[in-house]
N, C-alpha and C positions, 0 to 999 in steps of 0.2 A: 267392777264396774264402776261408779264412782267411788272416790275417796272422800266421805266426808269427816270435817274436821269442827271444831267449835270456835274457831274465828276465820274470818276471810280471808281470801287468798287463795290462790293455787300453788302444789306443791309440783315441781317442775322435775319429769324425770332425769336427772342426768348424772353419768359419770363418765369419765372420758379417755379418750386414747387420741393421741396425734403425733405425727412423724415431726423429726428434728431435721433439716435440712442443709445439714454439713455432715457427711459421714466422718468426715474428717477430726472431726470434734472427737471420735472413739466411744468408746464401752460405754460410761454416764448415761449418755444420751443414746443410745440403742438400748438400755436397758429402762432409761424413760418409758420411750415408745411404746415398748413391750410392754411394758408395767400399767401404762395408761390403758393400752387394748383389752389387758386384762379387767382392770376394773372398769371397762365400759359393758363386757360380760357380763361381768360377775355381781356389778355392785347397784346397777342402776334402779333397781326396784327394790333392793334392799337396804338401802340406806338415803333414800330420799323423804321416807315417811315421816321425819321428826316436823315437816312442813306441812302443819295443816293444810288441808284441801277446801276448796269451798263447793258450792251447791252446785256448781256446774259438772256434769263428766266431763273426765280429762281424757285427751285420744290415747288408745293404746299405738304405742310406735314399733315396729320392726327394729332389728338392729340395726340397718343402714342408717334411719332417722336420728336415732340415737347417739352416733356417733356422730354424723354431722353435725346435730346441733352443737357441740361442744368443742366443734374445731375450732373455730374463734377466741375462745376462752382460753382453750389451749397455746395456741397460736400467739395471744395478748402476753401471758403468762409464762412463754418460755422464745419469743421471738423467732418463730418459725414460719417466716413470711415466705419463705422462697424455695420451698418444697418444690422440686419436678419430680417429675414421672420416672425419670431414670433413677435420680438420686434415692425416691421413693424405694423403687423394687432393690435395688442395692440394699438398702437399710434391712428389709425384710427378708431378705438372701444371706445377710450378715446373722439378723436374729436367731434365723433357723441353725446356721452355722455355731454361733454362738451357745444355743441350748447344746449342740449335741457333745460340745466340748466341756462344758461347766452343768452338767445337767442339776447342781445344788441349785434350789430357791430361795437361799437367804438371801441373796441380792436383788431378786426378784420382789421380794417381800418389803424390804425393808427402802426401797426405790419407789414401790408402790403408797406404803404408806406416806411419806413426804408427800408426795402428787396427791393422793386424797386429802393430804391437810393444806397444802398450797390451793387447792382447787376450792376447798371447802365444802367438799362433798358431804361429808359427814363432821361432828363433832369428833377432837382429837382422839380420846380414848374409841370411840366407835371405830376410827380408823384403823387407829393399829389392832385392834382385836377381831375386825371383819378380815383385813387384810391375810393376817395370821392364819384365819380360816380358811380361807379360799385357796391361800396361793398354791399350797399342793395340788391341790386339782386342779387350777387353771393350767399351770404350766402341763402338768401330763397332758390336758387336752389339747393342748399348742401343738407340742410333741406329736402327737397322735393325728393333727387335725389335717385334714384335705385341702387346707387354705394355704394357695399358693400367694406368692409374691405380688403377680399382679392381679389376683381377685383382693389380696389386701389394699394394694393400692387405688385400685376402682372405686372400695368401699370410702377409701378416703377422697381422692380426688377428683372422681367421676367416671363415666364409662369410654372417655377417653384412652386414658392409661388401663384399665385393664375392666372384667366382667366379673362383678360376686353373683358366684350360683352356687354357693352351699347350701340354699336352700330351693333348689331349683325344683323343677316340676316331675314328678313322677308318678305313677298309676299303680294299682290293685289291680288283678284280674278277678273280674265277675266270671262266674260258671257258665257255661253258654246254658242251661236252662231257660226258658221264656220267661220273661216276666207275666206272671199272673195276671189280669184286668183287674185294675182297683177295684177295690170290695170295702166301701167307706163302711165303718160299724155301724151297728143296729144298736138303739137305744134297747136296754134289758127289760125285758119283761115287769110288768108293776109286781111288785114282792118278792124281786130276784134278789137273793142275795149280794150282798155290799161288802165288800172288806175296807178294815182301815188300815194304812201303813203309815208308821210313823218315821219321819226322816229326821234325821239329825246333821248338821253339816258346820263346818267350822268353827267348833270350841275353843281352841285355843286358850286351852289353863295356861294362865300363868302363875309358876308356883314360887314366884317371890312379889304378889302383889301385895301391898299393905295399903288399908287403911289410913286417909288421913297425910299422905303422901303428896307431891305435887303432880297433879293431872297432865302440867303443861311444862315440861321440861324440854331438857334441849335434847334428849336423846331420842330415837325412833318409837320408843314406848316407854310411856311411864305408868305413873299409878304404883310404884316399884320400892323397893327396899333402896335401891340405888339411886331412886328420884330425887332425893332431897325435900325438905318442906315448903309447900309454898308459901308467897307472900302473904301477911296478915290481911290482906285486901282482897283473899280469894280463900275458897273451902279446899280442902283437900279431896281429896279421892274417898268415895262411899262407902258403905260398907258390901255393897253387894255388888258394887262395879260404877263403872263412872261415863260420863258423855263427853268421851275424850277418846286419844290413843292410847288407850288400855286396854288388856283383856282381861277375861275374868277368874276371880280367885274358884277355889274347887268348890266350897262351901256354896255359889251360885250354880254350879252346876249340877252338886247335890240336891240344892233346891229345885229345878227344872225337874230334873230325872223322879225327884220323890211326890213331885206335884203334877205328876202328868194324868192322875186317874180320873179326873173330868172330862179328859180328852180323847178318854179310850173308852174300851180295851181294843188291843191292835193286834193284829195277826201275824206281822211281821215288822221289822224296823230296818229301813235302808238309812245307811250311815255312811256319807263320802268324805270323810278326813279332815283333816288339819286338825289337827288335837293338840300338837305344841303352841304356846305363843310366839310373837312376833320378835324376839331379841334374837335375832337372826344373827347377828356380829358374835354373840357369845353362847355359844351352841355347841356342845359334846353331844357325842353319839349315846352317851350316860345319861343324858338329860332326856336326848329323844324316849332312848325306850323307855326310861323312867315315864315320861308322859303316858307311852303306847299302853305299859301296864297298870297304871293308875286310875288311866280313865277309863280302860275296858273292864278292871274289875268293879267300877263304879257302873255301868253300864250292865255288868249282869246281875249285881246287888239289887239294884230296882227291877228290870225288866223279867227276871229268873228266868221261865222255863220259854218267853217270847223269842223267835230264832233271831239272829241279828245279822244283816248283811252288808260289811264292810267296802268302804274303796279307798284307794291311797291318794291322802291329799299332798301338794306340793312342799308341805311343813312339815312332814316327816322324818325327810333326812337333816342330814348336814352334810357341808353345805345345802343352803336351804337350795330347792329348784335341782340340784344335784342328784338326777338320776343317769347314771348310764345304761346304756342296753346292756343285756345279757352276756354279749362277745367280752364286755371289760371282766377281767377278773383279777384274783384279787385282791387286795386290802384296798382298791380304789372301787370293786362291785357295790353294789346294793346288797348282796347275800346276806349281811347282818342286820339290815332293815327284814327283810322278806321273810328271813327265818324267825326272826322275832314276832311278827305278824301271824307269822303261821302258828307257831307255839301256841300265842296269845288266845287267837281265833279259832283254835281246831276243834272245839266244840259246838260250834255254830257250821264250821264247813264240810263238807264231805273230801273224802282222799281225792278224786279229782282235781275240786278246787284248790286243795291246798300244793297239789303237784305244780300247776301252773301260777299259784303264788308266790312259790317260790322261785321262779325260775325268772318270771318279770313283772309280779304286781298285777295279773291279773286273773281272772276265772272264769266260768261259768258253771251252772248247778240247775236243778229243777227243784223248786220250793214248794210247788204244788202238781198235780196233775194238769197237763197242758198247760203250763207256764215254764219258761226258762229266764233264768235271771242272769246278765251278764255285766259283771264287773271290770271297769277299765280302766288303766294304768293312763291317766290321761296326761303326766307328766311328758309321756313320748311324743305327744304332740305339742308343749310349751315352747313359746317363743324365749322363755329364762333358761331354759335348760340347757347348759353352757355344754353339756355333753354333746348334745345334736350336731357341735359343729364336726364332731368327726363322720358323722353321717344320718342324715335326718329324713332317708329315705325308709319309709315306712316299721320304726326303730323296734325292734323285737319280733317282729312281722306281725304283730298287734290286728292292723285292720284285716289282714289276708287269715289271719283266724278268727276274725270276729266275722267275715263272711262265711266261713265254714260252718260255723255255728247258726249263722244265720240261715243258710240254706239248709240244714241240718233240723232248725226247725219248721221252715216251711214245708218241708218232705213229710214230717211228721205231723202239721196241721196245729203246733204249738205256737203260742203267742208269746211274744218275748220283752221284757223289759230291760231298759240300759242304765246304768248308772254308774258315773264317775263321778270326780272332783271338778277341774277346767272345763269350762261350756264349750261345746265346739267351735262355736264363732270365735273364741278367743285363741284360737291353734293357729300354728302355722298354716300357711296358706295351703299347700299341696295336702297335708294330712287332713285339714278342715274340708277340701273340696271331694277329698276323697269319700272322708265320712260321710260328706252329703250323699253324694253318689250312691253310697251302699243303701242309707234312708232311703231315698228314691227307690231303688231296685225292690228293697224286701218292705215296703210302705204296709202291705197286707199283714203281715208276720209282726212287724212292732207296734206294740200297744203301749208303751210310754218309755220318755226319758226323762232322767231327773240328775239333775247337776247341783252343785254350789258353788262355793269360791269368791262369786262377787260381793258379797254380805249382803245385798238389797233383794227384795223381792220382784222378779223379772220372768221372763222367758224368750224365747228364739220360736221363731215359726220355720218349718222348712217347707219346701214348693217343690213340684215338678220341676223336670232339669228342662225339660221343652219348652215352657213359656214364663217358669218363673211365676206362675199366676194363681195356680191352684195350690191350697195348704193343703199339706198331706200328713203332717205332722209337728210336734212343738214338743218341745223341751224345758221340763219346768227349773227353772234357777230357784231353790228356795234359798230365804234369808239366814243369817249366822245365828248360832247362839251367841258370839262376842258380841261385844258391845263395840267393837275397832271398826270403824272410828265414829264417834258420837251416835251412837247407834241402841235401841234398848234390844237387850236378849230376847230372842227368840226362839221358834221351830217350826214345823209344820206338819200337819196330818192329810194325808191323801185317802179320799175314798174313790176305792176301783170295783169295778164289778168283780162280782166275789167268785168265789169256788165252785161251780158247778158246771158240769158238762155242758161245752160248748158256750162259756162267758167270753163273752171280747177280751178279759182285762184291761181295757182303757180307764182313764181318771173321769171318774163323773163328777166331783167336785173337791176343792182344798180347803181346807182351815188354817189359819196362821195364829199362834199364840202367842204372848209377849210377855213380861215381864216390865212394867213400868218403873223406873228407875227413880224416877221422882218420887214418886208414892213409895216405893221400899226403902229407901232412903232416909225416910219421914223420921223423927226417934221415935222411938219405941213400937213402928211399926213392923210388918210380919209379910216377907215375900206375900204375891199374890198372882200367880201367873193367870191371864185371861185372853178369852177368846176376844182377837182384833177385829178378822170380819172370816165371813164364808165369800168364797170368788163369785161363784152363781146369782148369788142374795147381792150381793154388792155391787156386779159391772153389769148387772140383771142379762148374763149371758142365757141361752138356751140350752147350753150342753157345756159341756168341756173339753170338745173336740176341736182341731185346727184352724176350721173357719171362722170358729164362735172367736177365738185369739187375735186372728188376723181383721174381722169385723172389730174389734175391741178397739184394735190400734188407729182404724180410720175413723173410729166415732170420738175418738179421745182428740184426735188432731182437730175436730172441729167443734166439739164441747169441753169451754174450759175449766165446766166448773167438773167434769166427770176428769180429765187429766188431773186436778189437784186432788183431787180423791185419789187417783193411782199413784200421783207422786206422795201421799202424804203414807199410803200401805207401803210403798215400792220401800222407803225409808224407816218401818216397823213403827210407825205412830212418832218417831221425832226426827222431821224434816228440818233441814237446815235454815236457817232465818232470813239468806238473801230467796227473793223470788224465784222463779224459775220463769222465764220469760218464753217467748215463741222458739228464738235460736237453741234452749236448752230442753224445751219440749217437743221440738223436731229431733233433735241429738239422741233423747231419750225414747221416742216412739220408733224413729230409725234403728237401733240397737235391738229392739223386740223383733223386728223384721227382718235380722240378720244373723242367720245361724250358720253362714257361710262367711269364712273372712275373706276381706278384701274384695269383695265384689259389690262394684257401684251400681247395679242393676237393681238391687233387691229395693233400696228406696226411692226409685225411680218415679213414683207415684206420691208418695208424699207429699213433693215441690213441685208444680206442675211447669214452673217456669226454669227446674233442673237447676236451683240456684246452688243447691246443697253439694258440698264437696262429697267425695267419696267415701264408701261406707267405712273403710280403715281408718280414716282420720276422724270420722266421729264418732268410732266407737269406745264409749267410758271406760275408764282404765281402772282394773280390778283392786281392791285395797289389799294385795299380796307383795309380800316380797320373796 
């Protein structure tokens, strides 16, 4: 969701691609055109993060919107004012032909680097490193992509020149078994067992974090060995972390895990990914595997026999967000990552789970009688996963597999928890709408949804498909361990209906814990992890069921003080200095109702006069890259 910075202003996602207007200019311009497209796909969320964002959420844009924003800049830069539809289609046809004749990527990287520097997409050293990292995968995706010249030019010049349908609508199949009548869970009997689930997400360990370095450097990630020293007028990075575009040193993660005692004991742990740091322009597979094994070992050290159930984040791969579907084999596949995960996590997961983890990064298991846990690889829904340009229709067959798991659970009378990294409301439209439909069909079976990724403390409400008015599920989005950007470190604990016959396994309440960096970084201080709040107590909720969260949104619309409490907790106790006025408030509240991507109807009741733009333009932008 919003990216939070330490200085005013908003970061503008942007990387570009634009066309040249004169086919006769030959190969150099054709190459610039293609490399601009590659940058637009690969770099927009990776490389704009050096610009601190303001307090107001930024809209997440689909690929066409991103491209369109950079068209004027590229035309100004290169003088491509007179591009016509026939010339555009000729250019993209020539690109396809050129790549078939010259499959090497050296020329692509060279021209992409020049374009990145010319448009100031990132600092020069970041441009150089990022292009080197992305170029092989991007050319491979383009050569495999079903993107036609007509679609590419429709993307650039509008629907009169062609139609962009790479992410067109598709549907999964639901079983013919009739949906049972909705049966909202009943409150557990007094004295019924309650389980505590530790939830960890977005740890983002920075191997190169260095106390005293510049927290406001020019690169996308600071507080590092290559950040330099700050001016004498400003302090350097704190020992335990920093309120800036910085990730965490290992000692802070060790402090978190060693200080869990007051929040426990825990029955199990859900861990939804993003282990490496945000230095996405300069990461190798070796770096990613080091992060995986180091942090997994730390979790095992401090949690001992408590079972841990992980999910795959978008940062685990390199290039970041690059998760090809299983039909991509060889060196471009994700098998190097999934195999390492299976080896690192084999003491936590049974053989059936390890099997599908190795194939597609998702799995299901039964952690206790009557409860099925499903861990999804949400990178297969991601707007930033450039491999989906090849085919975005139910990548890896994951949603169809999910339907099978949910139907089997319904047949057995089991309840289900779903964990994943990227929240469903942030996904590609067709994936998100299919997921929404699945949740509606299996509302009686689904007991909880748990995600991370946005780094802030929020939720997404699901409604019945017929009227979009009856709340039937809620996805909890827990705050990050990392400070990125401008936050306190934190973690979440869920209380759920416990382990006994007939348990609903629903969330009963949740608590959020933080490390106050201002206090922790004082000279001579020691870190003290403290409970920030309890949800039901703080918000006056009768329970933690979907209707209570729906009602909370509408209470916050009219109650400024209640919303300001939410805004404070949303940022883990360190909100931006800029106030969140009415537009900001409505934007934020709308996001809590928007578990389905690109769905204008979901916020229609927030503003009676209908003055809000569509939901997708309102959706706050996550601090990912």
